[in-house]
C-alpha positions as a printed Julia matrix, in Angstrom:
213×3 Matrix{Float64}:
  -9.21  -17.88  -27.43
  -9.99  -15.69  -24.47
  -7.78  -14.22  -22.7
  -7.8   -15.6   -19.14
  -9.12  -12.23  -17.34
 -12.58  -12.57  -19.98
 -13.65  -16.46  -18.92
 -16.04  -14.62  -16.58
 -17.56  -12.11  -18.81
 -17.51  -14.69  -21.44
 -19.85  -17.01  -19.71
 -22.24  -14.05  -18.43
 -22.7   -12.46  -21.6
 -22.44  -15.94  -23.91
 -25.07  -17.89  -21.53
 -22.18  -21.17  -19.95
 -24.66  -23.57  -21.37
 -23.5   -26.92  -22.85
 -25.52  -28.33  -25.05
 -29.48  -27.74  -25.17
 -31.17  -30.88  -22.36
 -28.82  -33.1   -20.09
 -27.01  -35.02  -22.94
 -23.67  -35.13  -21.4
 -20.03  -32.93  -23.18
 -17.14  -32.62  -22.43
 -16.07  -29.73  -21.48
 -18.83  -30.18  -18.44
 -17.28  -32.13  -16.45
 -19.76  -33.91  -14.21
 -22.73  -31.41  -13.98
 -24.94  -31.01  -16.87
 -27.21  -27.81  -17.55
 -30.9   -28.24  -15.48
 -34.09  -28.25  -17.19
 -36.97  -25.64  -15.73
 -38.24  -29.19  -14.42
 -35.61  -30.62  -12.62
 -34.98  -27.29  -10.72
 -38.25  -27.45   -9.32
 -37.65  -30.73   -8.25
 -34.85  -29.83   -6.41
 -35.63  -26.98   -4.99
 -38.69  -28.91   -3.36
 -36.05  -31.88   -2.32
 -32.93  -29.93   -1.86
 -31.63  -32.16    0.73
 -32.64  -35.41   -0.62
 -30.83  -34.79   -3.58
 -27.68  -33.26   -2.05
 -27.17  -36.61    0.16
 -27.44  -38.65   -3.33
 -24.73  -36.27   -4.96
 -27.28  -34.98   -7.33
 -27.36  -30.57   -7.42
 -26.8   -28.2    -9.96
 -23.05  -26.83  -10.69
 -21.36  -24.68  -13.24
 -18.46  -26.2   -15.88
 -14.83  -26.24  -15.31
 -14.35  -23.66  -16.8
 -16.84  -21.69  -15.1
 -15.52  -22.45  -11.89
 -11.79  -21.53  -12.83
 -13.6   -18.0   -13.91
 -15.36  -17.67  -10.75
 -11.72  -18.0    -8.91
 -10.43  -15.63  -11.59
 -12.94  -13.4   -10.1
 -12.42  -14.12   -6.87
  -8.26  -13.21   -7.28
  -9.17   -9.63   -8.61
 -11.24   -9.33   -5.78
  -8.25   -9.92   -3.94
  -6.0    -7.7    -5.95
  -8.03   -4.81   -5.94
  -8.66   -4.49   -1.99
 -12.06   -6.01   -1.99
 -10.29   -8.96    0.37
 -12.54  -11.54   -0.43
 -16.01  -12.23   -2.94
 -18.44  -11.13    0.04
 -16.89   -7.3    -0.16
 -18.0    -7.06   -3.47
 -21.26   -7.98   -2.92
 -21.23   -6.19    0.27
 -19.94   -2.98   -1.73
 -20.87   -2.95   -5.19
 -24.74   -4.73   -5.93
 -27.6    -2.5    -5.59
 -29.39   -3.3    -2.16
 -32.54   -1.86   -1.49
 -34.12   -1.81    1.68
 -31.43   -4.49    2.49
 -31.98   -6.94   -0.21
 -30.59   -6.97   -4.13
 -31.76   -9.19   -6.67
 -28.42   -9.4    -9.61
 -27.93  -12.18  -12.12
 -25.02  -14.2   -11.1
 -21.45  -13.6   -11.14
 -20.89  -17.4   -11.93
 -23.76  -18.96  -13.11
 -25.16  -22.93  -13.05
 -25.06  -24.43  -16.13
 -28.68  -24.4   -17.36
 -31.14  -24.83  -20.11
 -31.31  -22.48  -23.04
 -34.04  -19.9   -21.66
 -33.27  -20.23  -17.96
 -31.58  -17.29  -16.27
 -29.54  -17.72  -12.71
 -29.76  -14.48  -10.21
 -29.52  -14.43   -6.64
 -31.67  -12.51   -3.93
 -28.84  -10.95   -1.6
 -29.6   -10.08    2.4
 -27.39   -7.73    4.24
 -26.06   -8.03    6.94
 -26.92   -5.62    8.33
 -30.26   -7.18    8.33
 -30.68  -10.88    8.24
 -27.8   -12.46    9.8
 -25.68  -14.81    7.09
 -26.7   -18.39    8.5
 -30.68  -16.98    8.78
 -32.61  -19.87    7.0
 -34.35  -18.38    4.04
 -37.88  -19.15    4.06
 -38.9   -20.25    0.29
 -41.88  -18.55   -0.46
 -40.83  -15.32    0.81
 -37.88  -14.79   -1.44
 -40.38  -15.64   -4.38
 -42.77  -12.93   -2.85
 -39.31  -11.17   -2.63
 -38.29  -12.5    -6.25
 -41.72  -10.49   -7.58
 -42.04   -8.09   -5.82
 -37.98   -6.62   -6.81
 -38.69   -7.2   -10.1
 -41.56   -5.36  -10.49
 -40.13   -2.39   -8.68
 -37.05   -3.07  -10.4
 -38.53   -4.16  -14.11
 -41.69   -2.4   -13.89
 -43.3    -5.32  -14.72
 -44.93   -7.91  -12.24
 -43.63  -11.9   -13.43
 -45.57  -15.13  -12.85
 -44.93  -16.48  -10.05
 -44.93  -19.46  -12.08
 -42.08  -18.41  -14.12
 -39.77  -18.11  -10.8
 -37.95  -20.29   -8.96
 -35.92  -19.91   -5.28
 -34.02  -21.51   -2.98
 -31.49  -21.22   -0.12
 -28.36  -23.52   -1.18
 -27.94  -26.56    1.98
 -25.02  -25.01    4.35
 -22.43  -27.22    2.15
 -23.08  -24.91   -1.4
 -22.91  -21.93    0.57
 -19.62  -19.87   -1.22
 -20.64  -16.76    0.84
 -22.0   -17.72    4.34
 -21.55  -14.76    5.76
 -24.4   -13.37    3.31
 -27.96  -14.45    3.85
 -28.98  -15.14    0.16
 -31.54  -17.33   -1.97
 -30.65  -18.7    -5.88
 -33.37  -17.02   -8.41
 -33.54  -19.47  -11.4
 -36.18  -16.98  -14.29
 -37.45  -18.97  -16.63
 -37.1   -15.99  -19.71
 -38.06  -18.37  -22.26
 -41.34  -18.85  -21.0
 -42.13  -15.07  -19.77
 -44.56  -12.92  -22.13
 -42.41  -10.44  -24.13
 -42.69   -7.53  -21.67
 -41.79   -9.63  -18.75
 -38.74  -10.48  -21.0
 -37.5    -7.52  -22.18
 -37.21   -5.84  -18.49
 -35.24   -8.56  -17.33
 -33.67   -8.06  -20.72
 -32.94   -4.56  -19.06
 -32.35   -5.08  -15.9
 -29.7    -7.13  -16.48
 -27.92   -4.87  -19.05
 -28.02   -2.3   -16.28
 -26.2    -4.51  -14.47
 -23.52   -5.03  -16.92
 -22.62   -1.71  -17.22
 -21.89   -0.94  -13.46
 -20.17   -3.75  -12.66
 -16.7    -2.81  -12.07
 -15.77   -6.37  -12.71
 -16.75   -7.12  -15.99
 -15.76   -3.08  -16.92
 -12.29   -4.41  -15.53
 -11.96   -6.85  -17.89
 -13.26   -4.89  -21.19
 -10.71   -2.58  -20.15
  -8.05   -5.45  -20.55
  -9.71   -6.92  -23.28
  -8.55   -3.41  -24.84
  -5.38   -2.84  -24.13
  -2.47   -3.48  -26.71
């Protein structure tokens, strides 16, 4: 059994998918894994879907791990989740593209990333333009990974205000259809993710606690 401090690390390394497809599984609670097609529809019709109670989310295990991460931030003097983001994400000209610390439930072959905007450049409550965010994601993958990903393999959207867990930092949710990408792009994304894992103090601390006797 995983110790509590490793729940989130496990979710990130193993991906918090319940099952393939949209079939209910006891540990998923009310949320089911989203397919690529559902994410596409949600990005375009988010307000209507949210009003109907339909939106991607995490498993109960994923939510519990997210809470543990926030507690770890407080215990380590970062005060808030936002403080961690400001201090540790890899900023480039006021933006950062990194894997989500608390990814949504998704079908296999889809990854959940976040496109952050530093509050010194962009107000936290700013409305982000979806087409511009998509172009930014393509640009940042090219800069960090050295490959140009087909925009058809990326979905970007900003959550509706009630679902913004860090309202002080404007950000879009970015979904990468890794399974549909050519091998060079898959390798680049995997290397970006590996580099992020190595520099993440939260994941490093969780690994360190796991090694303690």
